[in-house]
py3Dmol code that shows the C-alpha trace and the ligand (Angstrom):
import py3Dmol

protein = """\
ATOM      1  CA  MET A   1      -7.765  77.542  43.389  1.00  0.00           C
ATOM      2  CA  THR A   2     -10.149  75.119  45.029  1.00  0.00           C
ATOM      3  CA  ALA A   3     -13.808  75.932  45.559  1.00  0.00           C
ATOM      4  CA  PRO A   4     -14.840  76.981  49.068  1.00  0.00           C
ATOM      5  CA  PRO A   5     -15.894  73.950  51.109  1.00  0.00           C
ATOM      6  CA  LEU A   6     -19.529  73.051  51.497  1.00  0.00           C
ATOM      7  CA  ILE A   7     -21.101  73.594  54.893  1.00  0.00           C
ATOM      8  CA  LEU A   8     -22.686  70.616  56.645  1.00  0.00           C
ATOM      9  CA  THR A   9     -26.142  71.360  58.018  1.00  0.00           C
ATOM     10  CA  LEU A  10     -27.810  69.376  60.803  1.00  0.00           C
ATOM     11  CA  ASP A  11     -31.263  69.464  62.275  1.00  0.00           C
ATOM     12  CA  MET A  12     -31.837  70.574  65.867  1.00  0.00           C
ATOM     13  CA  HIS A  13     -31.140  67.050  67.117  1.00  0.00           C
ATOM     14  CA  GLY A  14     -27.769  66.966  65.458  1.00  0.00           C
ATOM     15  CA  VAL A  15     -28.850  64.655  62.654  1.00  0.00           C
ATOM     16  CA  PRO A  16     -26.962  65.318  59.404  1.00  0.00           C
ATOM     17  CA  HIS A  17     -29.205  66.960  56.852  1.00  0.00           C
ATOM     18  CA  ARG A  18     -27.440  68.178  53.714  1.00  0.00           C
ATOM     19  CA  TRP A  19     -24.594  70.171  52.208  1.00  0.00           C
ATOM     20  CA  VAL A  20     -25.135  73.812  51.462  1.00  0.00           C
ATOM     21  CA  THR A  21     -22.933  76.435  49.860  1.00  0.00           C
ATOM     22  CA  TRP A  22     -21.334  79.027  52.133  1.00  0.00           C
ATOM     23  CA  GLN A  23     -23.708  81.611  50.626  1.00  0.00           C
ATOM     24  CA  HIS A  24     -26.637  79.509  51.738  1.00  0.00           C
ATOM     25  CA  ALA A  25     -25.062  79.101  55.184  1.00  0.00           C
ATOM     26  CA  CYS A  26     -24.665  82.879  55.423  1.00  0.00           C
ATOM     27  CA  PHE A  27     -28.325  83.205  54.538  1.00  0.00           C
ATOM     28  CA  TYR A  28     -29.176  80.963  57.519  1.00  0.00           C
ATOM     29  CA  TYR A  29     -27.007  83.170  59.737  1.00  0.00           C
ATOM     30  CA  ALA A  30     -28.583  86.355  58.399  1.00  0.00           C
ATOM     31  CA  LYS A  31     -32.056  84.966  59.041  1.00  0.00           C
ATOM     32  CA  ASN A  32     -31.037  83.929  62.539  1.00  0.00           C
ATOM     33  CA  GLN A  33     -31.785  80.282  61.754  1.00  0.00           C
ATOM     34  CA  VAL A  34     -28.528  78.831  62.992  1.00  0.00           C
ATOM     35  CA  ALA A  35     -29.203  77.168  66.350  1.00  0.00           C
ATOM     36  CA  TRP A  36     -25.645  76.094  67.130  1.00  0.00           C
ATOM     37  CA  ALA A  37     -22.379  75.199  65.474  1.00  0.00           C
ATOM     38  CA  ILE A  38     -19.915  72.439  66.289  1.00  0.00           C
ATOM     39  CA  GLY A  39     -17.356  72.419  63.511  1.00  0.00           C
ATOM     40  CA  ASP A  40     -13.674  73.177  64.053  1.00  0.00           C
ATOM     41  CA  ALA A  41     -13.433  75.620  61.183  1.00  0.00           C
ATOM     42  CA  ASN A  42     -14.882  79.056  60.613  1.00  0.00           C
ATOM     43  CA  PHE A  43     -14.989  80.790  57.268  1.00  0.00           C
ATOM     44  CA  THR A  44     -15.325  84.515  56.908  1.00  0.00           C
ATOM     45  CA  PHE A  45     -16.661  86.049  53.729  1.00  0.00           C
ATOM     46  CA  ARG A  46     -16.830  89.613  52.594  1.00  0.00           C
ATOM     47  CA  GLY A  47     -20.273  91.048  52.093  1.00  0.00           C
ATOM     48  CA  GLY A  48     -21.399  94.221  50.369  1.00  0.00           C
ATOM     49  CA  MET A  49     -20.391  97.777  51.141  1.00  0.00           C
ATOM     50  CA  ASN A  50     -22.680  99.699  53.460  1.00  0.00           C
ATOM     51  CA  ARG A  51     -23.738 102.832  51.595  1.00  0.00           C
ATOM     52  CA  CYS A  52     -24.119 104.973  54.708  1.00  0.00           C
ATOM     53  CA  THR A  53     -21.006 104.034  56.614  1.00  0.00           C
ATOM     54  CA  GLY A  54     -18.832 102.995  53.683  1.00  0.00           C
ATOM     55  CA  GLU A  55     -17.826  99.915  55.656  1.00  0.00           C
ATOM     56  CA  ARG A  56     -17.712  96.469  54.236  1.00  0.00           C
ATOM     57  CA  SER A  57     -19.766  93.811  56.009  1.00  0.00           C
ATOM     58  CA  TRP A  58     -18.362  90.428  56.953  1.00  0.00           C
ATOM     59  CA  ILE A  59     -20.091  87.215  57.718  1.00  0.00           C
ATOM     60  CA  THR A  60     -18.639  84.116  59.320  1.00  0.00           C
ATOM     61  CA  THR A  61     -19.964  80.612  59.007  1.00  0.00           C
ATOM     62  CA  ASN A  62     -18.922  77.522  60.882  1.00  0.00           C
ATOM     63  CA  SER A  63     -18.202  74.283  58.984  1.00  0.00           C
ATOM     64  CA  ILE A  64     -21.025  72.373  60.763  1.00  0.00           C
ATOM     65  CA  ILE A  65     -24.224  74.202  61.679  1.00  0.00           C
ATOM     66  CA  ALA A  66     -27.566  73.118  63.132  1.00  0.00           C
ATOM     67  CA  ILE A  67     -30.574  74.788  61.563  1.00  0.00           C
ATOM     68  CA  LYS A  68     -33.591  75.744  63.632  1.00  0.00           C
ATOM     69  CA  GLY A  69     -36.742  73.645  63.317  1.00  0.00           C
ATOM     70  CA  LYS A  70     -38.867  74.954  60.541  1.00  0.00           C
ATOM     71  CA  ALA A  71     -35.979  75.953  58.316  1.00  0.00           C
ATOM     72  CA  LEU A  72     -35.467  72.297  57.494  1.00  0.00           C
ATOM     73  CA  ALA A  73     -37.738  70.002  55.576  1.00  0.00           C
ATOM     74  CA  SER A  74     -38.380  66.931  57.682  1.00  0.00           C
ATOM     75  CA  LYS A  75     -36.128  64.446  56.003  1.00  0.00           C
ATOM     76  CA  SER A  76     -34.851  61.746  58.265  1.00  0.00           C
ATOM     77  CA  LEU A  77     -31.497  60.059  58.505  1.00  0.00           C
ATOM     78  CA  PHE A  78     -33.127  56.891  57.257  1.00  0.00           C
ATOM     79  CA  GLN A  79     -34.559  58.268  54.091  1.00  0.00           C
ATOM     80  CA  VAL A  80     -33.311  56.239  51.110  1.00  0.00           C
ATOM     81  CA  PRO A  81     -30.890  58.344  49.088  1.00  0.00           C
ATOM     82  CA  PRO A  82     -31.334  58.512  45.304  1.00  0.00           C
ATOM     83  CA  LEU A  83     -29.483  55.826  43.370  1.00  0.00           C
ATOM     84  CA  ASP A  84     -26.738  57.279  41.246  1.00  0.00           C
ATOM     85  CA  ASN A  85     -23.745  55.595  39.567  1.00  0.00           C
ATOM     86  CA  ARG A  86     -21.240  57.982  41.082  1.00  0.00           C
ATOM     87  CA  GLU A  87     -22.403  57.249  44.624  1.00  0.00           C
ATOM     88  CA  LEU A  88     -22.849  53.559  43.835  1.00  0.00           C
ATOM     89  CA  PHE A  89     -19.231  53.244  42.683  1.00  0.00           C
ATOM     90  CA  HIS A  90     -18.117  55.095  45.803  1.00  0.00           C
ATOM     91  CA  ARG A  91     -20.194  52.819  48.006  1.00  0.00           C
ATOM     92  CA  ASP A  92     -18.400  49.862  46.463  1.00  0.00           C
ATOM     93  CA  ARG A  93     -15.017  51.621  46.507  1.00  0.00           C
ATOM     94  CA  HIS A  94     -14.650  51.231  42.734  1.00  0.00           C
ATOM     95  CA  ILE A  95     -14.179  47.497  43.161  1.00  0.00           C
ATOM     96  CA  CYS A  96     -15.907  45.102  40.789  1.00  0.00           C
ATOM     97  CA  ALA A  97     -18.219  42.796  42.749  1.00  0.00           C
ATOM     98  CA  TYR A  98     -17.224  39.819  40.601  1.00  0.00           C
ATOM     99  CA  CYS A  99     -13.496  39.950  39.831  1.00  0.00           C
ATOM    100  CA  GLY A 100     -12.531  42.072  42.838  1.00  0.00           C
ATOM    101  CA  ASN A 101     -10.359  44.443  40.855  1.00  0.00           C
ATOM    102  CA  GLU A 102     -10.391  48.185  41.238  1.00  0.00           C
ATOM    103  CA  PHE A 103     -11.300  50.298  38.203  1.00  0.00           C
ATOM    104  CA  SER A 104     -11.686  53.917  37.222  1.00  0.00           C
ATOM    105  CA  THR A 105     -15.233  55.245  36.900  1.00  0.00           C
ATOM    106  CA  GLN A 106     -15.221  55.039  33.106  1.00  0.00           C
ATOM    107  CA  ARG A 107     -14.636  51.293  33.207  1.00  0.00           C
ATOM    108  CA  LEU A 108     -17.368  50.547  35.715  1.00  0.00           C
ATOM    109  CA  THR A 109     -21.036  49.772  35.262  1.00  0.00           C
ATOM    110  CA  ARG A 110     -24.124  49.360  37.400  1.00  0.00           C
ATOM    111  CA  ASP A 111     -24.922  45.655  37.582  1.00  0.00           C
ATOM    112  CA  HIS A 112     -28.379  44.477  38.605  1.00  0.00           C
ATOM    113  CA  VAL A 113     -27.776  41.373  40.703  1.00  0.00           C
ATOM    114  CA  VAL A 114     -31.194  40.059  39.698  1.00  0.00           C
ATOM    115  CA  PRO A 115     -31.396  41.374  36.119  1.00  0.00           C
ATOM    116  CA  VAL A 116     -34.159  43.824  35.263  1.00  0.00           C
ATOM    117  CA  SER A 117     -35.221  41.377  32.538  1.00  0.00           C
ATOM    118  CA  GLN A 118     -35.895  38.823  35.288  1.00  0.00           C
ATOM    119  CA  GLY A 119     -37.881  41.212  37.452  1.00  0.00           C
ATOM    120  CA  GLY A 120     -35.003  42.749  39.421  1.00  0.00           C
ATOM    121  CA  ASP A 121     -35.460  46.295  40.657  1.00  0.00           C
ATOM    122  CA  ASP A 122     -33.252  49.295  40.083  1.00  0.00           C
ATOM    123  CA  ILE A 123     -32.654  49.868  43.798  1.00  0.00           C
ATOM    124  CA  TRP A 124     -29.587  50.053  46.081  1.00  0.00           C
ATOM    125  CA  MET A 125     -30.259  46.530  47.387  1.00  0.00           C
ATOM    126  CA  ASN A 126     -30.165  45.012  43.913  1.00  0.00           C
ATOM    127  CA  VAL A 127     -27.197  46.773  42.386  1.00  0.00           C
ATOM    128  CA  VAL A 128     -23.451  46.388  42.638  1.00  0.00           C
ATOM    129  CA  THR A 129     -20.470  47.860  40.867  1.00  0.00           C
ATOM    130  CA  ALA A 130     -19.129  45.679  38.061  1.00  0.00           C
ATOM    131  CA  CYS A 131     -16.389  46.171  35.504  1.00  0.00           C
ATOM    132  CA  ARG A 132     -17.474  46.145  31.855  1.00  0.00           C
ATOM    133  CA  SER A 133     -16.133  42.693  31.090  1.00  0.00           C
ATOM    134  CA  CYS A 134     -17.713  41.047  34.148  1.00  0.00           C
ATOM    135  CA  ASN A 135     -21.016  42.742  33.401  1.00  0.00           C
ATOM    136  CA  GLN A 136     -20.834  41.579  29.805  1.00  0.00           C
ATOM    137  CA  HIS A 137     -20.009  38.050  30.842  1.00  0.00           C
ATOM    138  CA  LYS A 138     -22.836  37.957  33.379  1.00  0.00           C
ATOM    139  CA  SER A 139     -25.226  39.383  30.832  1.00  0.00           C
ATOM    140  CA  GLY A 140     -28.929  38.896  31.632  1.00  0.00           C
ATOM    141  CA  ARG A 141     -28.300  36.229  34.264  1.00  0.00           C
ATOM    142  CA  THR A 142     -28.274  36.085  38.044  1.00  0.00           C
ATOM    143  CA  PRO A 143     -24.878  35.348  39.668  1.00  0.00           C
ATOM    144  CA  GLU A 144     -26.044  31.742  40.259  1.00  0.00           C
ATOM    145  CA  GLN A 145     -27.099  31.266  36.653  1.00  0.00           C
ATOM    146  CA  ALA A 146     -23.813  32.751  35.446  1.00  0.00           C
ATOM    147  CA  GLU A 147     -21.869  30.825  38.093  1.00  0.00           C
ATOM    148  CA  MET A 148     -20.249  34.015  39.245  1.00  0.00           C
ATOM    149  CA  GLN A 149     -19.577  34.687  42.890  1.00  0.00           C
ATOM    150  CA  LEU A 150     -20.701  37.961  44.386  1.00  0.00           C
ATOM    151  CA  LEU A 151     -17.733  39.190  46.448  1.00  0.00           C
ATOM    152  CA  TYR A 152     -19.696  41.674  48.560  1.00  0.00           C
ATOM    153  CA  ALA A 153     -23.334  42.360  49.329  1.00  0.00           C
ATOM    154  CA  PRO A 154     -25.275  45.431  48.268  1.00  0.00           C
ATOM    155  CA  TYR A 155     -26.787  47.691  50.910  1.00  0.00           C
ATOM    156  CA  VAL A 156     -28.631  50.975  51.198  1.00  0.00           C
ATOM    157  CA  PRO A 157     -26.377  53.799  52.374  1.00  0.00           C
ATOM    158  CA  ASN A 158     -27.890  55.868  55.159  1.00  0.00           C
ATOM    159  CA  LYS A 159     -28.123  59.628  54.993  1.00  0.00           C
ATOM    160  CA  ALA A 160     -24.776  60.308  56.666  1.00  0.00           C
ATOM    161  CA  GLU A 161     -23.026  57.864  54.387  1.00  0.00           C
ATOM    162  CA  TYR A 162     -24.704  59.354  51.360  1.00  0.00           C
ATOM    163  CA  LEU A 163     -23.471  62.797  52.399  1.00  0.00           C
ATOM    164  CA  ILE A 164     -19.952  61.365  52.549  1.00  0.00           C
ATOM    165  CA  LEU A 165     -20.365  59.748  49.150  1.00  0.00           C
ATOM    166  CA  CYS A 166     -21.597  62.816  47.343  1.00  0.00           C
ATOM    167  CA  ASN A 167     -19.035  65.394  48.483  1.00  0.00           C
ATOM    168  CA  ARG A 168     -15.435  65.061  47.330  1.00  0.00           C
ATOM    169  CA  GLN A 169     -14.127  67.938  49.454  1.00  0.00           C
ATOM    170  CA  ILE A 170     -15.178  67.022  52.952  1.00  0.00           C
ATOM    171  CA  LEU A 171     -13.352  68.807  55.745  1.00  0.00           C
ATOM    172  CA  HIS A 172     -11.809  66.785  58.548  1.00  0.00           C
ATOM    173  CA  ASP A 173     -14.291  67.815  61.232  1.00  0.00           C
ATOM    174  CA  GLN A 174     -17.234  67.190  58.885  1.00  0.00           C
ATOM    175  CA  MET A 175     -15.902  63.714  58.038  1.00  0.00           C
ATOM    176  CA  ASP A 176     -15.436  62.876  61.727  1.00  0.00           C
ATOM    177  CA  PHE A 177     -18.965  63.993  62.474  1.00  0.00           C
ATOM    178  CA  LEU A 178     -20.557  62.048  59.604  1.00  0.00           C
ATOM    179  CA  ALA A 179     -18.518  58.917  60.261  1.00  0.00           C
ATOM    180  CA  ARG A 180     -20.132  58.674  63.695  1.00  0.00           C
ATOM    181  CA  HIS A 181     -23.541  58.356  61.996  1.00  0.00           C
ATOM    182  CA  VAL A 182     -22.472  55.682  59.536  1.00  0.00           C
ATOM    183  CA  PRO A 183     -23.386  52.062  60.387  1.00  0.00           C
ATOM    184  CA  GLN A 184     -20.572  49.625  61.167  1.00  0.00           C
ATOM    185  CA  HIS A 185     -21.157  47.466  58.075  1.00  0.00           C
ATOM    186  CA  SER A 186     -20.552  50.374  55.747  1.00  0.00           C
ATOM    187  CA  ARG A 187     -17.640  50.233  53.349  1.00  0.00           C
ATOM    188  CA  THR A 188     -17.456  54.025  53.519  1.00  0.00           C
ATOM    189  CA  LYS A 189     -16.389  53.690  57.139  1.00  0.00           C
ATOM    190  CA  ARG A 190     -13.044  52.476  55.932  1.00  0.00           C
ATOM    191  CA  ARG A 191     -12.597  55.210  53.391  1.00  0.00           C
ATOM    192  CA  LYS A 192      -9.787  57.543  54.271  1.00  0.00           C
ATOM    193  CA  VAL A 193     -10.119  61.254  54.030  1.00  0.00           C
ATOM    194  CA  SER A 194      -8.128  62.063  50.943  1.00  0.00           C
ATOM    195  CA  SER A 195      -5.434  64.676  51.051  1.00  0.00           C
ATOM    196  CA  GLU A 196      -7.327  66.867  48.599  1.00  0.00           C
ATOM    197  CA  THR A 197      -9.895  67.559  51.302  1.00  0.00           C
ATOM    198  CA  ARG A 198      -7.456  69.502  53.393  1.00  0.00           C
TER     199      ARG A 198
END
"""
ligand_1 = """\
1
ZN
Zn -14.905 42.571 37.066
"""
view = py3Dmol.view(width=600, height=400)
view.addModel(protein, "pdb")
view.setStyle({"model": 0}, {"cartoon": {"style": "trace"}})
view.addModel(ligand_1, "xyz")
view.setStyle({"model": 1}, {"stick": {}})
view.zoomTo()
view.show()
């Protein structure tokens, strides 16, 4: 059995905010903090039994909901998402930036284009996905020093892209919505919705 999907929350302007569990979404509904909903899917969950009436309560949440003003912390679409190997490898589609081959997560590493030992930072703009052997070969050198060609450029994923990267079970309507907020240069843009998401 697969876990219930996460619910995509937006701010009042329709800017993607974060994933929440359906329980959390129901909490927003119960507190009357859902401004509007635009997803294609609705999920109904059983609540507790009412002691007086003996009836069970039900609550329905949409797959994409906008949360009223103060319920959301003011985090913008352009906030830099935290750097994490899992999301980094997804950003780079599991392709080594040096040999161009695709690898499984276990065989990939985070390569600092300008090595930390040479003053390079541990930030999205200075890291790419590299297979173990390419990383070993490059060692503490820049691509120029190692005479290795960088096959693609690093970039900072925006919020919408980050939301795509960090959820493996995105529903179709949620993916469509987020994809519209992803910049053209993004490699995520070309990622297909996998069959496991349906
Ligand atoms: Zn490689």
